[in-house]
N, C-alpha and C positions, 0 to 999 in steps of 0.2 A: 271037138264037135260034141253036141250035146244029142240025146235021144229026142225023137219027135214028141214023146209023151212028158217031156220035162216041160215046166213052166217057162214061158219066153222070156229072156233077159229083159225085154223092153218094157216090161212093166203093165202090160195089158190084162194080166190074169190068166190069158189063153194059153195053150201048149204051144211049144215051138212050132210043131207040126201044122197047127192051123192059125199060124201068126206069121211070123218073118220067114220062116224056112220056104214058104212058097216063093218069095221073092228071091231068096239065095239059090234055091234049086233052079229056078227058071233061068236065072243068069248063068249058073254053071253048066246047064245043059244046053242053053241056046244063045247066050250072050244078050238076051232081052232084059230090059229094065222095065217093070211092071209096077212098082208101086204107085197107087192111083192118086195120093196126095202128099203134101209136103210133110204132114205127121207121119203118115205111113212110111216115107222114105226115110225120116229122121229115126224112127224106131228101128228100121231095118238096118241103118247104118250104125245105131248104137250096138245092136246085136252083132253086128259084123265086127265092131271094135271087141266086144266080149269075147267072141269065138275066135278073134284072130283071122280075119278074112280080108286082109288088104286089097286083093284083086277086085272084090265087090265094092269097097271103099273108092278105089281109084276109078272105077268104072261110073259110079253114081256122082262123081265129082264132075263139075262143069269143065270142059277142056280148056277155058280161058283162065282158070284159077287152079287147075289140078297140078299137084307137085308130079315131078318125072317119076318118083318113087316113093314108097311109104314103108317105113319100118316101125312096127307097132312095139312098144315098150312092154316086153314080155314079164316085166316085174311087177307090172299092175294088173288087177281084175277089176273091170268095169262091172258094177252088180246092181245098180238101181238107176232107172231114169224117170224123172218126173216131167210131164209137159205141163209149163205153166200157162202156155198160149200159143194157139196155131191158127194161122189164117191161111187160105188158099185151098180151092177144092179143085175136083178132077178136071174142070175145063178152065180155071183160071191161068193167066199167063206168070204170075208171080205169087210167092207166098213166103211165109215166115213161120219158124218155130222157135219160141222161148224155153229153153229147158234147163234142168240141172241135172247132171250125171254125176254118179257117185263111183269112187273108186278105193281101193285099198291093196295093199301088199299081196302079192300071190303067195299061195300056201308056201310053205318051207322057207320064207324070208326069215333070217335071224332077227329075234326080237328087237334088237337095237337099231335095226334098219327099217323098221315098218313104218308104213305111212298110211295114210287115208286122209279123204277130202272130197271136195266135189269141184266140178266146174260148171258155172253158169254162163249160158250163151244165147244171143240171139242169132240164129241162123237164117241166111237168105236162100230162097230157092228160086228156080226159074224153070218153065216148062217150055220145052223145044220138040216140035212134030210129035207131041203126045207123051213125051217122056220127061219126067221130073229129074233135076239135078241140084245138088248142093252146090251153090256158089261160094260163099263165104260165111263168116260169123264174127261177131263181136263179143269176145269174151269179156265177162263182167266182172 
């Protein structure tokens, strides 16, 4: 976990405490999902990948497409998110987020095994009973 005064991994420039932590904390304390838009949910999900929070990722995944379990690759560190385009506001039924997410090898990885790269995806989101969920994504 990171300190609430550290810059949020999602790339807004805000601190974690004033950005994605509120969504993660609300979920951890009450089970409520509160991201108001597809972009906010995508940012909080990216940060959940960066901080290794699989329970949050599963909870924000729509039940019709959610995997039974999720094991995150601990050999990778997700360190940067660029939102290329986002649609869907607080009251829309659907939305999309086109993003690029950057990763690299975790600290301590032997030099011969180091990797780095990016994943570009257009993600689909749906809002049900006021809650946004990740549906699926098309990796580019």
